[in-house]
C-alpha positions as YAML, in Angstrom:
chain: A
units: angstrom
residues:
- id: 1
  name: MET
  ca: [20.73, 10.91, -0.06]
- id: 2
  name: THR
  ca: [18.86, 8.41, 2.16]
- id: 3
  name: THR
  ca: [20.46, 4.97, 2.16]
- id: 4
  name: ALA
  ca: [18.44, 1.78, 2.17]
- id: 5
  name: PRO
  ca: [18.00, 0.06, 5.53]
- id: 6
  name: ALA
  ca: [19.62, -3.28, 6.22]
- id: 7
  name: VAL
  ca: [17.43, -6.31, 5.56]
- id: 8
  name: ARG
  ca: [15.28, -7.05, 8.59]
- id: 9
  name: PRO
  ca: [11.86, -8.53, 9.40]
- id: 10
  name: GLY
  ca: [8.98, -6.20, 8.64]
- id: 11
  name: MET
  ca: [10.98, -3.91, 6.40]
- id: 12
  name: LEU
  ca: [9.38, -2.07, 3.50]
- id: 13
  name: PRO
  ca: [9.41, -4.05, 0.24]
- id: 14
  name: PRO
  ca: [11.69, -2.99, -2.64]
- id: 15
  name: GLU
  ca: [10.17, -0.59, -5.14]
- id: 16
  name: ARG
  ca: [9.68, -3.24, -7.83]
- id: 17
  name: ALA
  ca: [7.43, -5.21, -5.47]
- id: 18
  name: ASP
  ca: [5.02, -2.26, -5.33]
- id: 19
  name: HIS
  ca: [3.86, -2.97, -8.88]
- id: 20
  name: TYR
  ca: [1.40, -5.75, -9.61]
- id: 21
  name: LEU
  ca: [3.15, -8.84, -11.03]
- id: 22
  name: HIS
  ca: [6.48, -7.15, -10.23]
- id: 23
  name: LEU
  ca: [6.13, -5.56, -13.66]
- id: 24
  name: GLU
  ca: [9.54, -5.11, -15.25]
- id: 25
  name: GLY
  ca: [10.17, -1.52, -16.32]
- id: 26
  name: ALA
  ca: [7.29, -0.04, -14.30]
- id: 27
  name: CYS
  ca: [7.97, 3.31, -12.67]
- id: 28
  name: THR
  ca: [6.42, 4.94, -9.63]
- id: 29
  name: VAL
  ca: [4.80, 8.09, -10.96]
- id: 30
  name: ALA
  ca: [4.21, 11.10, -8.72]
- id: 31
  name: THR
  ca: [0.44, 11.27, -9.16]
- id: 32
  name: GLU
  ca: [-1.70, 13.69, -7.19]
- id: 33
  name: ALA
  ca: [-2.80, 10.79, -4.95]
- id: 34
  name: LEU
  ca: [0.82, 9.83, -4.22]
- id: 35
  name: ARG
  ca: [1.77, 13.42, -3.43]
- id: 36
  name: THR
  ca: [-1.25, 13.73, -1.14]
- id: 37
  name: ALA
  ca: [-0.37, 10.47, 0.62]
- id: 38
  name: ARG
  ca: [3.19, 11.64, 1.15]
- id: 39
  name: GLU
  ca: [1.99, 14.90, 2.68]
- id: 40
  name: ASN
  ca: [-0.54, 13.09, 4.87]
- id: 41
  name: ILE
  ca: [1.96, 10.50, 6.06]
- id: 42
  name: ALA
  ca: [4.54, 13.20, 6.80]
- id: 43
  name: ALA
  ca: [1.97, 15.05, 8.91]
- id: 44
  name: THR
  ca: [1.00, 11.83, 10.69]
- id: 45
  name: LEU
  ca: [4.61, 11.05, 11.54]
- id: 46
  name: GLU
  ca: [5.22, 14.58, 12.75]
- id: 47
  name: ALA
  ca: [2.18, 14.35, 15.05]
- id: 48
  name: ARG
  ca: [2.98, 10.78, 16.21]
- id: 49
  name: ALA
  ca: [-0.60, 9.99, 15.17]
- id: 50
  name: MET
  ca: [-2.71, 7.41, 13.34]
- id: 51
  name: MET
  ca: [-4.04, 7.68, 9.80]
- id: 52
  name: CYS
  ca: [-6.16, 5.55, 7.47]
- id: 53
  name: ILE
  ca: [-5.79, 5.31, 3.69]
- id: 54
  name: SER
  ca: [-8.54, 3.18, 2.21]
- id: 55
  name: GLY
  ca: [-10.19, 2.37, -1.08]
- id: 56
  name: ALA
  ca: [-10.90, -0.31, -3.64]
- id: 57
  name: ALA
  ca: [-8.21, -2.81, -4.63]
- id: 58
  name: GLY
  ca: [-5.71, -1.66, -7.21]
- id: 59
  name: ASN
  ca: [-5.96, 2.08, -6.59]
- id: 60
  name: GLY
  ca: [-2.43, 2.39, -5.22]
- id: 61
  name: LYS
  ca: [-2.83, 2.42, -1.44]
- id: 62
  name: SER
  ca: [0.09, 0.16, -0.58]
- id: 63
  name: LEU
  ca: [2.29, 1.68, -3.28]
- id: 64
  name: SER
  ca: [1.65, 5.20, -1.95]
- id: 65
  name: VAL
  ca: [2.41, 4.17, 1.62]
- id: 66
  name: ASN
  ca: [5.56, 2.21, 0.75]
- id: 67
  name: ALA
  ca: [6.94, 4.87, -1.60]
- id: 68
  name: SER
  ca: [6.28, 7.63, 0.94]
- id: 69
  name: LEU
  ca: [7.88, 5.80, 3.84]
- id: 70
  name: ARG
  ca: [10.96, 4.87, 1.82]
- id: 71
  name: LEU
  ca: [11.53, 8.61, 1.60]
- id: 72
  name: LEU
  ca: [10.29, 9.69, 5.03]
- id: 73
  name: ALA
  ca: [11.21, 6.86, 7.42]
- id: 74
  name: PRO
  ca: [13.08, 3.99, 5.71]
- id: 75
  name: HIS
  ca: [14.91, 2.82, 8.82]
- id: 76
  name: ASN
  ca: [12.12, 2.86, 11.37]
- id: 77
  name: SER
  ca: [9.05, 1.71, 9.44]
- id: 78
  name: TYR
  ca: [7.72, -1.74, 10.29]
- id: 79
  name: ARG
  ca: [5.19, -3.33, 7.97]
- id: 80
  name: ILE
  ca: [2.79, -6.13, 8.80]
- id: 81
  name: ALA
  ca: [-0.02, -7.55, 6.67]
- id: 82
  name: PHE
  ca: [-2.70, -10.18, 7.10]
- id: 83
  name: ARG
  ca: [-4.31, -12.39, 4.44]
- id: 84
  name: ALA
  ca: [-7.06, -13.70, 6.71]
- id: 85
  name: ARG
  ca: [-9.00, -12.36, 9.66]
- id: 86
  name: PRO
  ca: [-6.48, -11.79, 12.46]
- id: 87
  name: THR
  ca: [-6.94, -11.65, 16.22]
- id: 88
  name: PRO
  ca: [-5.07, -9.45, 18.70]
- id: 89
  name: ARG
  ca: [-2.88, -12.50, 19.34]
- id: 90
  name: ASP
  ca: [-1.88, -12.52, 15.67]
- id: 91
  name: ILE
  ca: [-0.99, -8.83, 15.84]
- id: 92
  name: ARG
  ca: [1.19, -9.43, 18.90]
- id: 93
  name: HIS
  ca: [3.13, -12.18, 17.13]
- id: 94
  name: GLU
  ca: [3.50, -10.24, 13.87]
- id: 95
  name: LEU
  ca: [4.79, -7.20, 15.75]
- id: 96
  name: PHE
  ca: [7.21, -9.38, 17.71]
- id: 97
  name: ARG
  ca: [8.59, -10.72, 14.42]
- id: 98
  name: ALA
  ca: [8.62, -7.34, 12.63]
- id: 99
  name: LEU
  ca: [10.42, -5.64, 15.51]
- id: 100
  name: GLY
  ca: [13.02, -8.42, 15.53]
- id: 101
  name: LEU
  ca: [12.68, -9.01, 19.27]
- id: 102
  name: PRO
  ca: [14.95, -11.70, 20.75]
- id: 103
  name: GLY
  ca: [13.90, -14.99, 22.32]
- id: 104
  name: GLU
  ca: [10.50, -16.62, 22.26]
- id: 105
  name: PRO
  ca: [7.21, -14.68, 22.35]
- id: 106
  name: PRO
  ca: [5.77, -14.58, 25.88]
- id: 107
  name: ALA
  ca: [2.93, -17.00, 26.54]
- id: 108
  name: ARG
  ca: [0.72, -14.66, 28.57]
- id: 109
  name: PRO
  ca: [-0.89, -11.60, 26.91]
- id: 110
  name: ILE
  ca: [-0.07, -9.26, 29.78]
- id: 111
  name: GLU
  ca: [3.62, -10.18, 29.57]
- id: 112
  name: PHE
  ca: [3.56, -10.04, 25.78]
- id: 113
  name: ASP
  ca: [2.09, -6.53, 25.83]
- id: 114
  name: ALA
  ca: [4.72, -5.36, 28.29]
- id: 115
  name: VAL
  ca: [7.49, -6.62, 25.99]
- id: 116
  name: LEU
  ca: [5.98, -4.91, 22.95]
- id: 117
  name: LYS
  ca: [5.37, -1.63, 24.72]
- id: 118
  name: ASP
  ca: [8.90, -1.63, 26.09]
- id: 119
  name: ALA
  ca: [10.26, -2.11, 22.56]
- id: 120
  name: LEU
  ca: [7.99, 0.62, 21.17]
- id: 121
  name: ALA
  ca: [9.19, 3.03, 23.83]
- id: 122
  name: ARG
  ca: [12.79, 2.73, 22.60]
- id: 123
  name: GLY
  ca: [12.84, 5.21, 19.75]
- id: 124
  name: PHE
  ca: [10.22, 6.30, 17.23]
- id: 125
  name: HIS
  ca: [8.51, 3.50, 15.28]
- id: 126
  name: VAL
  ca: [6.18, 3.78, 12.28]
- id: 127
  name: LEU
  ca: [3.84, 0.79, 12.27]
- id: 128
  name: VAL
  ca: [2.21, 0.04, 8.93]
- id: 129
  name: CYS
  ca: [-0.79, -2.28, 8.93]
- id: 130
  name: ASP
  ca: [-1.42, -3.29, 5.33]
- id: 131
  name: GLU
  ca: [-4.55, -5.15, 4.21]
- id: 132
  name: ALA
  ca: [-6.25, -3.62, 7.25]
- id: 133
  name: GLN
  ca: [-9.69, -4.47, 5.89]
- id: 134
  name: TRP
  ca: [-9.22, -7.92, 7.46]
- id: 135
  name: MET
  ca: [-9.12, -6.53, 10.99]
- id: 136
  name: SER
  ca: [-11.99, -6.63, 13.45]
- id: 137
  name: ARG
  ca: [-13.01, -3.97, 15.94]
- id: 138
  name: GLU
  ca: [-11.01, -5.83, 18.60]
- id: 139
  name: CYS
  ca: [-7.88, -5.65, 16.45]
- id: 140
  name: PHE
  ca: [-8.25, -1.92, 15.87]
- id: 141
  name: GLU
  ca: [-8.76, -1.54, 19.60]
- id: 142
  name: TYR
  ca: [-5.47, -3.33, 20.19]
- id: 143
  name: TRP
  ca: [-3.65, -0.84, 17.97]
- id: 144
  name: ARG
  ca: [-5.30, 1.96, 19.92]
- id: 145
  name: TYR
  ca: [-4.18, 0.32, 23.16]
- id: 146
  name: LEU
  ca: [-0.55, 0.38, 22.02]
- id: 147
  name: TRP
  ca: [-0.79, 3.91, 20.66]
- id: 148
  name: ASP
  ca: [-2.53, 5.28, 23.77]
- id: 149
  name: ASP
  ca: [0.22, 4.13, 26.12]
- id: 150
  name: PRO
  ca: [2.12, 7.26, 27.18]
- id: 151
  name: ALA
  ca: [5.47, 5.46, 27.01]
- id: 152
  name: THR
  ca: [5.25, 4.26, 23.41]
- id: 153
  name: ASP
  ca: [6.55, 6.46, 20.63]
- id: 154
  name: ILE
  ca: [4.71, 5.38, 17.50]
- id: 155
  name: ALA
  ca: [2.70, 6.45, 14.49]
- id: 156
  name: VAL
  ca: [0.29, 3.97, 12.89]
- id: 157
  name: VAL
  ca: [-0.70, 3.86, 9.22]
- id: 158
  name: PHE
  ca: [-3.67, 1.67, 8.26]
- id: 159
  name: ALA
  ca: [-3.93, 0.81, 4.56]
- id: 160
  name: GLY
  ca: [-6.82, -1.29, 3.36]
- id: 161
  name: GLY
  ca: [-10.13, -1.64, 1.62]
- id: 162
  name: ASP
  ca: [-13.19, 0.45, 2.36]
- id: 163
  name: GLY
  ca: [-14.08, -1.99, 5.14]
- id: 164
  name: CYS
  ca: [-11.29, -0.82, 7.41]
- id: 165
  name: ALA
  ca: [-12.48, 2.80, 7.26]
- id: 166
  name: LYS
  ca: [-16.07, 1.70, 7.94]
- id: 167
  name: VAL
  ca: [-15.04, -0.24, 11.06]
- id: 168
  name: LEU
  ca: [-12.98, 2.65, 12.35]
- id: 169
  name: ARG
  ca: [-15.72, 5.21, 11.74]
- id: 170
  name: ARG
  ca: [-18.37, 3.08, 13.47]
- id: 171
  name: GLU
  ca: [-16.52, 3.37, 16.77]
- id: 172
  name: PRO
  ca: [-16.23, 6.96, 18.06]
- id: 173
  name: MET
  ca: [-13.40, 6.06, 20.47]
- id: 174
  name: LEU
  ca: [-11.39, 4.73, 17.55]
- id: 175
  name: ALA
  ca: [-12.40, 7.28, 14.92]
- id: 176
  name: SER
  ca: [-11.54, 10.20, 17.19]
- id: 177
  name: ARG
  ca: [-7.94, 8.99, 17.32]
- id: 178
  name: VAL
  ca: [-7.44, 8.82, 13.55]
- id: 179
  name: TYR
  ca: [-5.67, 12.02, 12.62]
- id: 180
  name: ILE
  ca: [-6.01, 11.86, 8.81]
- id: 181
  name: TRP
  ca: [-8.34, 9.95, 6.51]
- id: 182
  name: GLN
  ca: [-7.48, 9.49, 2.84]
- id: 183
  name: GLN
  ca: [-9.59, 7.81, 0.18]
- id: 184
  name: ALA
  ca: [-7.71, 6.19, -2.71]
- id: 185
  name: ARG
  ca: [-9.70, 6.69, -5.91]
- id: 186
  name: PRO
  ca: [-9.24, 5.61, -9.54]
- id: 187
  name: LEU
  ca: [-7.29, 7.87, -11.86]
- id: 188
  name: THR
  ca: [-9.35, 10.34, -13.84]
- id: 189
  name: LEU
  ca: [-8.99, 10.29, -17.61]
- id: 190
  name: SER
  ca: [-6.74, 13.35, -17.55]
- id: 191
  name: GLU
  ca: [-4.57, 11.66, -14.91]
- id: 192
  name: VAL
  ca: [-4.42, 8.49, -17.00]
- id: 193
  name: LEU
  ca: [-3.24, 10.42, -20.05]
- id: 194
  name: ALA
  ca: [-0.57, 12.18, -18.00]
- id: 195
  name: THR
  ca: [0.51, 9.16, -15.96]
- id: 196
  name: ILE
  ca: [0.44, 6.02, -18.11]
- id: 197
  name: PRO
  ca: [3.10, 7.11, -20.67]
- id: 198
  name: ALA
  ca: [5.46, 7.67, -17.71]
- id: 199
  name: PHE
  ca: [4.38, 4.46, -15.96]
- id: 200
  name: HIS
  ca: [5.92, 2.05, -18.46]
- id: 201
  name: PRO
  ca: [7.98, 2.30, -21.67]
- id: 202
  name: LEU
  ca: [5.30, 0.34, -23.54]
- id: 203
  name: TRP
  ca: [3.08, 3.43, -23.53]
- id: 204
  name: GLU
  ca: [5.69, 6.04, -24.44]
- id: 205
  name: GLY
  ca: [4.63, 7.79, -27.61]
- id: 206
  name: VAL
  ca: [1.35, 5.87, -27.87]
- id: 207
  name: ASP
  ca: [-1.52, 7.96, -29.19]
- id: 208
  name: ALA
  ca: [-3.58, 9.50, -26.39]
- id: 209
  name: ASP
  ca: [-6.80, 8.32, -28.01]
- id: 210
  name: LEU
  ca: [-5.63, 4.70, -27.80]
- id: 211
  name: ILE
  ca: [-4.66, 5.07, -24.13]
- id: 212
  name: ALA
  ca: [-8.05, 6.64, -23.42]
- id: 213
  name: LEU
  ca: [-9.75, 3.75, -25.21]
- id: 214
  name: VAL
  ca: [-7.88, 1.15, -23.14]
- id: 215
  name: ASP
  ca: [-8.86, 2.95, -19.98]
- id: 216
  name: LYS
  ca: [-12.51, 3.13, -21.00]
- id: 217
  name: GLN
  ca: [-12.72, -0.48, -22.14]
- id: 218
  name: ALA
  ca: [-10.59, -2.27, -19.57]
- id: 219
  name: ALA
  ca: [-8.47, -0.38, -17.02]
- id: 220
  name: HIS
  ca: [-10.98, 2.16, -15.62]
- id: 221
  name: GLY
  ca: [-8.30, 4.25, -13.91]
- id: 222
  name: ASN
  ca: [-7.08, 1.30, -11.85]
- id: 223
  name: PHE
  ca: [-3.29, 0.94, -11.61]
- id: 224
  name: ARG
  ca: [-3.47, -2.81, -11.06]
- id: 225
  name: GLU
  ca: [-5.48, -3.26, -14.24]
- id: 226
  name: TRP
  ca: [-3.02, -1.08, -16.14]
- id: 227
  name: ALA
  ca: [-0.16, -3.27, -14.84]
- id: 228
  name: ARG
  ca: [-2.00, -6.44, -15.89]
- id: 229
  name: ILE
  ca: [-2.69, -5.11, -19.39]
- id: 230
  name: THR
  ca: [0.88, -3.83, -19.73]
- id: 231
  name: LYS
  ca: [2.38, -7.18, -18.72]
- id: 232
  name: LEU
  ca: [0.22, -9.15, -21.15]
- id: 233
  name: ALA
  ca: [0.85, -6.68, -23.99]
- id: 234
  name: THR
  ca: [4.60, -6.68, -23.33]
- id: 235
  name: ASP
  ca: [4.69, -10.47, -23.36]
- id: 236
  name: GLY
  ca: [2.60, -10.49, -26.55]
- id: 237
  name: LEU
  ca: [4.97, -8.12, -28.31]
- id: 238
  name: ALA
  ca: [7.95, -10.23, -27.27]
- id: 239
  name: ALA
  ca: [6.32, -13.41, -28.57]
- id: 240
  name: GLN
  ca: [5.42, -11.80, -31.90]
- id: 241
  name: GLY
  ca: [8.63, -9.87, -32.34]
- id: 242
  name: GLY
  ca: [6.70, -6.62, -32.39]
- id: 243
  name: THR
  ca: [7.74, -3.21, -31.15]
- id: 244
  name: ARG
  ca: [4.55, -1.16, -30.95]
- id: 245
  name: ILE
  ca: [1.20, -1.78, -29.32]
- id: 246
  name: ASP
  ca: [-1.82, -1.64, -31.59]
- id: 247
  name: GLU
  ca: [-5.52, -2.51, -31.53]
- id: 248
  name: HIS
  ca: [-4.91, -6.06, -32.80]
- id: 249
  name: LEU
  ca: [-2.60, -6.79, -29.88]
- id: 250
  name: LEU
  ca: [-5.05, -5.19, -27.48]
- id: 251
  name: ARG
  ca: [-7.83, -7.48, -28.70]
- id: 252
  name: GLN
  ca: [-5.60, -10.43, -27.84]
- id: 253
  name: VAL
  ca: [-4.99, -8.98, -24.38]
- id: 254
  name: TYR
  ca: [-8.70, -8.41, -23.84]
- id: 255
  name: ASP
  ca: [-9.41, -12.03, -24.77]
- id: 256
  name: ARG
  ca: [-6.99, -13.17, -22.08]
- id: 257
  name: ILE
  ca: [-8.55, -11.02, -19.36]
- id: 258
  name: GLY
  ca: [-12.12, -11.86, -20.34]
- id: 259
  name: ILE
  ca: [-13.23, -8.55, -21.82]
- id: 260
  name: SER
  ca: [-15.28, -8.33, -25.00]
- id: 261
  name: THR
  ca: [-15.46, -5.07, -26.92]
...
């Protein structure tokens, strides 16, 4: 059995952090999208390549990447994410931190790049760029620059909104280096009915028609919306001393998320 890596900068988050609101009791379900992501990431790692998994928010991109890498490369995956538009300088500093390099970051870009490339040449590294939709063409080019160096031994996984795939595809020099493209899509109704009862104990034994109704009215196959609804419904049951979800409780949840039915 694979043991968890020691705590370090840039490590993959714990499984509970994959779920929106750190939803207590939520389980990672092996959906078709997750299985596909695992196969694609395994192939990317084997080829020492780059891949892009993109799609709308809440469709499970980060969860799929994190869950797959915990299985495939828990000790040598390094995750960085940006919440605003980064520059290549930001990427340099985030990589320096994630790789746990000693001392102070070099002041000059040429020296900084030499330090990073030297570190990335010492063993295989999986570099995960989450929220990649924030990156510009110049940032993607910087990743290509690191990956193209014959001395580095890396695979790169981009996970982000549709914007990151659009930027990559607009530039032939970049797009030609992406080995695998995966689009994260909402769950279909049949996937919802198979997945949601296993996702959280709240939905175990709930009538399929009610689950289908929640998906049609509010969740729309989006895992993040299902987590939000589940959290609010769980809290509502606890406050009321209830044990089973029903349409009255759902109406209260819908009021809190601004949905009228």
